[in-house]
Backbone as CSV, one residue per row, in Angstrom:
resi,resn,N_x,N_y,N_z,CA_x,CA_y,CA_z,C_x,C_y,C_z
1,MET,269.439,-53.230,221.134,269.179,-51.854,221.409,268.962,-51.671,222.904
2,TYR,269.434,-50.576,223.389,269.336,-50.298,224.813,268.188,-49.325,225.057
3,PHE,267.210,-49.751,225.864,266.084,-48.888,226.206,266.106,-48.633,227.702
4,THR,265.671,-47.466,228.034,265.506,-47.180,229.458,264.138,-47.682,229.874
5,VAL,263.951,-47.858,231.138,262.666,-48.351,231.639,261.547,-47.395,231.248
6,PRO,261.690,-46.076,231.463,260.612,-45.190,231.034,260.392,-45.261,229.514
7,GLY,261.451,-45.441,228.755,261.324,-45.552,227.302,260.560,-46.801,226.902
8,ARG,260.867,-47.900,227.562,260.156,-49.154,227.274,258.687,-49.039,227.650
9,LEU,258.445,-48.381,228.773,257.065,-48.206,229.220,256.289,-47.349,228.227
10,THR,256.915,-46.287,227.756,256.269,-45.419,226.771,255.971,-46.196,225.488
11,THR,256.927,-46.983,225.035,256.745,-47.786,223.833,255.612,-48.793,224.026
12,ALA,255.579,-49.438,225.183,254.536,-50.419,225.480,253.162,-49.753,225.519
13,VAL,253.091,-48.580,226.119,251.814,-47.847,226.190,251.356,-47.473,224.783
14,GLN,252.285,-47.034,223.939,251.943,-46.672,222.562,251.437,-47.900,221.787
15,GLU,252.101,-49.028,222.004,251.667,-50.252,221.330,250.282,-50.670,221.785
16,VAL,250.029,-50.579,223.087,248.720,-50.942,223.621,247.657,-50.006,223.052
17,THR,247.959,-48.728,223.009,247.021,-47.748,222.466,246.737,-48.040,220.990
18,THR,247.775,-48.302,220.242,247.623,-48.621,218.820,246.787,-49.883,218.637
19,ASN,247.080,-50.886,219.447,246.330,-52.140,219.354,244.856,-51.944,219.712
20,LYS,244.579,-51.114,220.718,243.182,-50.836,221.092,242.465,-50.114,219.952
21,GLU,243.151,-49.160,219.332,242.552,-48.433,218.214,242.260,-49.375,217.047
22,LYS,243.196,-50.263,216.758,242.989,-51.238,215.690,241.816,-52.152,216.024
23,ALA,241.750,-52.599,217.270,240.663,-53.494,217.684,239.316,-52.781,217.576
24,THR,239.271,-51.523,217.967,238.035,-50.748,217.869,237.613,-50.593,216.413
25,LEU,238.570,-50.258,215.555,238.287,-50.114,214.133,237.785,-51.433,213.544
26,GLN,238.446,-52.520,213.870,238.036,-53.824,213.357,236.657,-54.221,213.874
27,SER,236.367,-53.855,215.112,235.055,-54.141,215.676,233.968,-53.382,214.913
28,HIS,234.229,-52.112,214.607,233.272,-51.311,213.840,233.110,-51.887,212.422
29,GLN,234.202,-52.272,211.807,234.137,-52.859,210.470,233.341,-54.158,210.491
30,SER,233.578,-54.961,211.505,232.857,-56.227,211.634,231.356,-55.976,211.789
31,SER,231.013,-54.994,212.591,229.610,-54.644,212.780,228.994,-54.159,211.467
32,ASP,229.724,-53.332,210.735,229.244,-52.850,209.436,229.031,-54.011,208.478
33,TYR,229.973,-54.953,208.453,229.850,-56.119,207.572,228.645,-56.972,207.964
34,ASP,228.433,-57.137,209.273,227.281,-57.908,209.738,225.975,-57.256,209.285
35,GLN,225.897,-55.935,209.387,224.698,-55.224,208.939,224.506,-55.378,207.438
36,GLU,225.583,-55.276,206.681,225.494,-55.429,205.233,225.039,-56.838,204.861
37,ILE,225.575,-57.837,205.546,225.167,-59.221,205.299,223.679,-59.385,205.582
38,HIS,223.217,-58.808,206.683,221.803,-58.890,207.038,220.934,-58.270,205.939
39,LEU,221.318,-57.087,205.470,220.556,-56.421,204.418,220.576,-57.216,203.113
40,LEU,221.725,-57.769,202.772,221.826,-58.568,201.550,220.974,-59.834,201.642
41,ARG,220.917,-60.437,202.818,220.077,-61.627,202.996,218.596,-61.278,202.839
42,LYS,218.194,-60.121,203.398,216.811,-59.682,203.243,216.507,-59.430,201.770
43,HIS,217.435,-58.801,201.076,217.256,-58.523,199.652,217.153,-59.826,198.860
44,LEU,217.997,-60.785,199.189,217.975,-62.083,198.530,216.643,-62.789,198.775
45,ASP,216.141,-62.727,199.999,214.844,-63.333,200.306,213.751,-62.703,199.451
46,GLY,213.811,-61.384,199.311,212.826,-60.691,198.475,212.917,-61.128,197.025
47,LEU,214.139,-61.267,196.522,214.327,-61.713,195.141,213.829,-63.135,194.946
48,GLU,214.076,-64.000,195.923,213.607,-65.381,195.820,212.084,-65.434,195.819
49,HIS,211.457,-64.568,196.633,210.001,-64.503,196.665,209.465,-64.032,195.306
50,GLU,210.100,-63.006,194.732,209.705,-62.519,193.408,209.873,-63.617,192.356
51,LYS,210.954,-64.376,192.457,211.208,-65.459,191.501,210.099,-66.499,191.581
52,GLU,209.674,-66.838,192.790,208.593,-67.809,192.960,207.300,-67.296,192.331
53,LYS,206.989,-66.020,192.570,205.790,-65.434,191.973,205.895,-65.427,190.457
54,ASP,207.045,-65.040,189.924,207.244,-65.023,188.475,207.106,-66.429,187.896
55,GLN,207.626,-67.434,188.587,207.535,-68.807,188.095,206.086,-69.262,188.051
56,LYS,205.288,-68.863,189.041,203.866,-69.217,189.037,203.172,-68.596,187.825
57,VAL,203.478,-67.340,187.543,202.881,-66.666,186.388,203.324,-67.360,185.098
58,ILE,204.600,-67.686,185.001,205.109,-68.382,183.812,204.392,-69.715,183.628
59,ASP,204.235,-70.472,184.719,203.540,-71.759,184.639,202.099,-71.575,184.170
60,GLU,201.425,-70.553,184.707,200.043,-70.282,184.299,199.974,-69.913,182.815
61,LEU,200.896,-69.071,182.385,200.910,-68.663,180.976,201.227,-69.835,180.052
62,GLN,202.148,-70.696,180.465,202.456,-71.866,179.649,201.250,-72.797,179.562
63,GLY,200.549,-72.948,180.657,199.333,-73.767,180.653,198.276,-73.168,179.728
64,ALA,198.097,-71.852,179.815,197.122,-71.184,178.946,197.521,-71.312,177.485
65,LEU,198.797,-71.194,177.195,199.275,-71.336,175.819,199.037,-72.765,175.306
66,THR,199.315,-73.730,176.136,199.085,-75.125,175.752,197.602,-75.359,175.469
67,ARG,196.717,-74.857,176.345,195.270,-75.002,176.139,194.829,-74.288,174.865
68,ALA,195.387,-73.110,174.614,195.030,-72.368,173.409,195.471,-73.115,172.159
69,ARG,196.624,-73.710,172.192,197.097,-74.499,171.041,196.203,-75.709,170.805
70,GLU,195.764,-76.355,171.884,194.884,-77.513,171.753,193.551,-77.111,171.144
71,VAL,193.022,-75.988,171.605,191.755,-75.493,171.061,191.936,-75.122,169.603
72,SER,193.009,-74.440,169.276,193.288,-74.031,167.906,193.415,-75.239,167.002
73,THR,194.130,-76.254,167.440,194.308,-77.474,166.652,192.980,-78.182,166.476
74,THR,192.173,-78.210,167.514,190.871,-78.867,167.448,189.964,-78.158,166.457
75,VAL,189.936,-76.851,166.459,189.076,-76.082,165.567,189.546,-76.219,164.130
76,VAL,190.832,-76.088,163.874,191.371,-76.134,162.519,191.159,-77.501,161.896
77,TYR,191.354,-78.552,162.646,191.273,-79.888,162.095,189.933,-80.582,162.378
78,SER,188.984,-79.817,162.791,187.690,-80.398,163.135,186.961,-80.862,161.893
79,PRO,186.336,-82.017,161.946,185.572,-82.502,160.807,184.390,-81.587,160.466
80,LEU,183.946,-80.779,161.428,182.843,-79.867,161.151,183.226,-78.818,160.121
81,TYR,184.505,-78.501,160.034,184.966,-77.499,159.090,185.482,-78.108,157.798
82,GLY,185.297,-79.386,157.635,185.683,-80.048,156.402,187.184,-80.222,156.250
83,MET,187.897,-80.213,157.325,189.344,-80.382,157.263,189.725,-81.641,158.025
84,SER,190.815,-82.195,157.658,191.279,-83.365,158.388,192.746,-83.194,158.725
85,LYS,193.165,-83.980,159.640,194.567,-83.901,160.077,195.485,-84.468,159.044
């Protein structure tokens, strides 16, 4: 294809402009993604903290249940009540 010098210059300027616009858009998208990643990491940290607290409560409840079962077994099978194992 035959281009004139002014035509080539115009085409080159348009390409540069298009490329700058694409780069700007990609930069904004990258920044948005970085912010989203930051927020998701904070949310994940919060969930992990909640999980740790929930696990502590579960452990405490399991311990209490185990102690209650031991007490219940001791009372039911106690020789004082005339029962045996």
